N, C-alpha and C positions, 0 to 999 in steps of 0.2 A: 503495500498499499506506500509506497514512497512515487507514485508517479500522477499526473494529473490525468491519465486517463482511468488507471486504477478509480482515483477518488472518483470521476464524471459518473464514473461507472454504477459506484457507490449509493452515490448520493440519487443520482435515479431510481435506483434498484429500492433503497429507502420509502424514497416518495411512491413511488409504485406500490408496494406492499402495503405503507399504511391506507395509501386511498385504496387498494382493494380489500379493504379490510369492510367499508362502506360500502359500496358502490352494487356489491352482488347483495346485501340483505335492502338496499332501498330497489332492487330491483323484484326481490321475490317480495318483499312486504308490501309491494306497489298492488300486485295482484293479490293479494288475501287481502289488503283495506278493500280491494274493489269487488271480490267478493262479497263480503260481510256486508258490505254496504245495496248491494245487489241482492242479500237474502233481506238486511233489513226492508228496503225498499218493495218488496213482494209481501213482506207478511206485517210491517207497521210496528211490529211487538219491540217495547223498549229496552228488553235482555241485547237483541239484535244489535240496535244503538250502541248500547254503552259496550257491547265488544267493540263493535267499528271504532267508535272514536279511542278506543283504551289504545288497540297498535295502530292507527291513525297519528297517534300522540308519537310514539317511537320511532314511526315510521319518517315524521317531522323532525325530530331530534337528527335522526343519523342521516334525513336528506342534507341539512343543512351542513354539517361536517362532510361530507363527501365532497361539497359542492367545492369548499373551501381546499383542500388540498387538490382536486382535479384541476383548480386554479393555475397555483403552485407547480405540478407536472407539466401544465403545459407551456408556463414561461421556462422551463428547462431548456427545453430542446432552443430556444436565443442564447441561453446566459451557459451554458456549457456544451452544446452543442449545434454551434452558428456555423461551420463548417459542412456538420450534416443541413440541418435546413435550408442552407445557402443551394448544396450541390441538389435537392430533392424537393425546396419549396413547392414548387410548381406543382408539382404533382401532391405533397401530402398535405400541404397545407389546405387545397381544399375540403376534403373531407373535416378537418376541423375548425374549417369557417360554420361551413353546412351547420353544426353540431352546435355553435357557438353561435350561431344567428337564426336560428329557423329551432332547432330542437330545443335549447335549454332558453330559448324565450319563450315556446310556448310551453313548456315544462312547467319554467319557473309561474307563469301566468293563471296557471289552472291550478299549480298548487297553493296559489293563495285563495282562490275559491274555494277548495278543499277544504282547508285548515282553516279559514275565519269565516265565512259562508253560510253556513249553518242556518240562521236567521234570517239571509238575506236574499237567498235564492229558493227554486220549490225544491222538492226532494228529487224531482227528477233533473232537472239542473244542476244541480249539487253532484247524482249520482254519475251525471256525465261530465264533469269537470275532475270527479275520482278516478274515473276510467280513464282520463285523457290525462291524468300524471303521471298513470301506471304507464300509457303509451309512451307518453312524450320521453318518461325516461327510457324507455327501451330503445326506443328512435336514438337518443343520444347514443347509446351505448351499441348501435350499430352504424355510426357514420365512426366512430372512436375504432373500433372492430377495424373497420375498413381500412383506417389509417395505419392499424396494426398488422393487418396482413400484407398490406403491401409491402412491407419489409419484409416479409417474410415472404411473399413470390412477384418481385416486381412486373408488373403488365401496364399495358397501356399508356408506355413512356416510350423515348426516344433520345437521346445525346446531340446536345446543339455544342458542335464548336465553338461556334462566334461566340454562345451565352456561358459557356466551358460550365453546364450542368446541363439536369434530365428539364425536359419539358413533356408536358401529359398532350397526350395526339388521342387518348379516346379514353372518357371520362366514365362510359357504362363498364368498359373492360375494368378499371379499377373500382368500381363501386359493386362490381357484382362478380366479380371473380372465383373460381369455385371452394379458394381459399377464405374468401371473405363471407361468403354464404354460409360454411359448414363451421367457422369459427364462432359467428355470430349466433346461431342455432345453440351452439354446444354452451359458451359461456350464457349465455342468458338462461339455458333448461338447467343448468348447473346454479345459478342463481337463484331461481324457483326449488329448489332444494334447499341450499343455502337457508331462505326465508324460512319454509317450511320445518325444518330441523328448530330456526331461532325460536316460531311458535310454539315447536311440541316441548323444548326445554324450559321456556320462559310459561309455560302453561303447567309443566308437573315441578312447578313449584309453588302454585296453590295447592296443588293435591297434596304434596309436601306439609303445607304447614294447616290442611285441610280448611283450605277459604276458597270463596267464592268458584267450590265445587261443580258445576252447572255451567257456568264462562268458561272455565278451564277445559269441561271434555267437550263442549262446542267449539272451542278452539284447537282445540286438539283434531280433531275431525277435517274442518277445513283446512289447517293448517299443513295436516295431514298429506291430506289429497294434493295439495299444492307441492308439499316435497316429491311423492309419488310420481304426478307427474313429470317432474321435474327430474330425479334420479334415473327413471326410466328413456324419456326423451336424452340425456346426457348420453346416458350408454349407449342407444341409439348412433345421435350423432359422432359419440366419441369412436365407434369405427368406421365412418367419414374422414374424420378427421388420421387415422390413421394410414388411411388410402390416399390422403392427399399428401402428409409427409412424405409417404413412400415416393410418391411421384417428384414430387417438388423439391425438400430437403431429406436425401436419403442419409447425408451426412448426421441430421439429428436422429431419423430412426435407430441407426447403428447406436448411436451412445447411449440413447432409450434402454436400447436391451443389451450395450455393450457386447455388441456384437463385432468381431474385429478379420475375423472368415467366414463369406458367406458360404452358401451350401442351397442347393434345390434341398424344398422341403425341410426349410429354417424351424427350429425349435422355438418355443418361444420361453423363454427364462421366467417362471415364476414368482418366484426368490433367489435370491443371490448375494452371494460376497464378494465384493470386486477384486481383485489380485491387485494391491497397489504399484507392483512392478512391469504388471502388463503394457507393453507398447506395441503400436504398432508393427514396428519388423523386427521382434526379437521373439521371441517360442516359448516364452512363458503363457500357463494356463491363464484364459481369463478371468477365472472365478476361484475363489480358493474354498466354494461351495453352492450348491445351486441347486434348484429344482426346478427342468424344465415340463413344456409339454408339449410332445412329439408333434411336430407342422405347424406349429401354430402360430408363427412367427407368420407365415406363406398367408395362412387363412387371412390371416390380421391386415395383413401388407396389400396383398394382392388378391386375397378371395380365390385363390387358388393355392391347394394345400400340397402340389409340388413343383410350386414358383419359386427362381432363385432371389431371396436378397443378401445385396450385397453388403461385405461388411466393412470397417472401416480399412482396410489394406484393398479389397479391392475397388473402393471406391477412389484412394490415392493414387492407385496404380491405372486406374482407367478402366476400368468392369461393371457395366451394369443390366439391366432387363428391362427394356422398354417396347410397352405394345407387345409384350408375351415372349419378347425373344431376348436370350443375351448376347448384349452388343459391345463394341468396345465406346469407350469413350476418353474424353482428355484427360492424362493423366496430372493430377497436382501439379506436380512438378515443370509439367509444358505450358501448365494454363500460369505459373507463376513468369516465362519467357513470354508468355505473350501478353499477361496484362504489363511488364515492363515494356515490350514494344511498342504496345497500346499510348500508355502517359510518354513514351519519347515520342510518339506521332505528336499528343497533343502540344507537346512542346511545339515541335518542327510549326504545326498549323499556326501555335499564335505567335512565333518569330517571323514567318514568311506572311502574317497579315499584318505587322508591324512594321514589314519593308515593302510591302504594296505588290508583291511575289503569288499574283492569282494562280500560276500551274504548280507550283510548289505546295500553294496552298490545297489546291485540290489533291493530288498524289499523298498527303499527308491527312485528310480527312480520309480518303479512300482506305490508307491503311490502318488509321484508329474504329474505321465501319469493321474491316476487316478483323481486329482484335479486342474489340471494346467488351462483348461478353464475359472476357476473364480481367477486365479492367480493375477491377479490386483484388485480384489477385498478384497483380504488379506490386502490391504494399508488403508483399514475406517475402523474406530471407527462404525460409526454409517451411515444408509442408507439413510441419509440426504445430506450424504460427493456425492451419486453418483445423485443426481439429478442438472440440469445443472439451468443457470438462466431462470429460467421460463418466468418472463415480458418481459427480455433483447429477449429474440428468439420469444416469442411472435410479439413483437411490429413488430422486426426488418421483419419479414417474412408479415406481412400483409403489412406493408409499400412496400414491393419490391412487390408484388401481386399487389395494386392499383395503384403503377407507370408501374408496365407494362402491366395494363389494359391501363391506358392513354397512353402511347409511341403507343402503336396497334391502335387508334383511332387516336393518331396525326399523324401517318407515313402515313395509310391509308385514310387521308383528305390532307394531303398533296402530295401523289399519285395523287389523284383524280385530285387537283387544277393543278399542273406541266404538266399533262398531257392533262386533258379536258378542265379546266378553269385556266388558267395559268394568266391572269389577276386578277385573285384575288389573287396572290401571294402578288400583290402591292395595296390592298384593303386598303382604311383608314377610320376611324372612327373616328371622332373629331379631322381630324388631327393627328392623333395616325397610322399607318401603325400597322394592328396588326397581319400579318404572323409574321415578322421579330420578336418580343416582345415573342411572343409565341416558337419561335424557338429558340433564344439566351437563353431563360430561361431554354428550355426542356432541355439545356447540361449538368446544375448542376444535374437537374433531371435524366437523364438517368446514372449518376456518382453514387449521392445517390441510385439507384436502385439495382446497380452492389456490392457496398459496403455492403445494406444489406443483398444479399444474400451470402455473403462470410460469415457475420459475424454468420449466421442462418446457415453456414457450418459449423463452426469453433464452437460458442460459442455453440450451440445447443447440437453439440460432446462430453461436458466438462461434469466433470473431466477427462476426458484420451485423454493421447497422441495419445497413441493407443487403438481402442473402446474391453474395458472385458480385457486389455493384461499392460498395464501400464498407472496409473494415472501422473499427470503431475508433483504431489511433488514426484515422484520416478524418473522422468526422468531429473531433472534437473541438473547443474553442482553444484563443490563444490564453490561456489562465493557468497562472503558477497551482501548483500541486496545494500549495497551503491556502490559498488563496479559495479554493473547491472542499477542503478538511475544515476552514472556518464555517461556511456554509451547512456543510454533511452535518457539524456538530448542532449547530443554530437549529435547522429544521427537526433533529431528530430532538433535540430538546422540546420542538414547539408541537411535533405531530406526535407526541409521548402525551403531552400536558392536554392536547384536542381529545385525544383515546380516553384517556382518566374522564375528561369533564363528558363525555359522551358517557362510559360509563355508568359515573354518579346519576347524571341525571337520568339515564334510564333505570339504575338501581331504582331513584326515588319515586319514580313515576309507577314502578312496578309495584310496590311496596304501598302504592298509594288504592292500586287495585280499580278496578272498573266501578262507571259506574260515579264515580266523582271528579269532578269538575279540574283539568289538568291542569 
């Protein structure tokens, strides 16, 4: 942690991790609240109104702090990653601008009506505002995830030698790339799961305290339904994510599975301990211990049990499967050389432009276009620099998968109890009420699952800010490491205070319970 690159990455990771503690709860609780108000609108029973207002207050607290951390996150693209912002600002800035101008203002307007308009609007108008707030939050997530997906799978652009930057040529290719669509669905559905698990956990506290039992069971039924739909759909789109990563980011997939040498019918590691001494160019075993599912990775990545999945060594040496055929791709050593040729051509173009040599400009531009797909590799001096942190990606991925499996079983069993055996929700074993204990412990577990998912997506992409085009060392601002370290410490303190404040406010409201003025 002694370089500006390290500190810039650490600061952005810190901000993103804190921000992602608030966003999924906003998306998940938004749907829960909208469903609860719909039930109230149809029944006009005071008990459902009290339930709705209780969860709406917790939604409002979380929403406000999520906005604060999100604004800081976007500012960091300009402060810490200005080279990145210049290089792709025309493309990356478009979805962020749309999110800020349309989704955010729409979301905030209806949020105000939802929170403060109970006596000023008719029940139908208020219900519409609540649904539009939930939809607006989801719409905001769409554009943010479009921007992130473009970093993973850059499409709809071309490099302009005149401007020395990438420019957008197809907005719709950026907005509706298969990676963006799948990432959006997977992220939002996972957020529904988190919102549902949060409702189950808080509701279980009332069962533990023997307070507002009817409120708790009704909340569990609605929250559990949202959580169940969320986890089932997230697993389905998680399968789609695996297919997309296999096609567009094979190095990330290899890191996720600790796979160094591919084969046909590649097994899927269910659990393992990574060998810290393993490298792509030595003969060490990849794992100290592992339990694998035969042909599982081929099924997951290609939907073909006998398909070839390339490992890290295969990718570096130039071997992959495309359209069902084993083909030779460009080895990483050659990519580095061609990347350096592309950068040299860009310098030649600039010099020719300054001297007014049109012919030399055309020749340099032609060479640049030929080698531009490997432009980013020109920043590397060895192929080792293009390999992500394999143990970190492997463990994050498998923790996410294991916790996702746990959450499915937990929510399914909770729904069975809530609808068929409600007495089991308060069952005691040796004077310990089991369900509330499990439900409360599941709240941090679902957050860990979410954070691991984002870590896989972002750490697995390393060393790239934009896949194959711009590595992190070429994307940073001209700052000193000490300056970034200072702001890192400031943000760490500030975000921790905000988190403590949010938890404190929520705990206070939870202790008050439903049916009281908040």
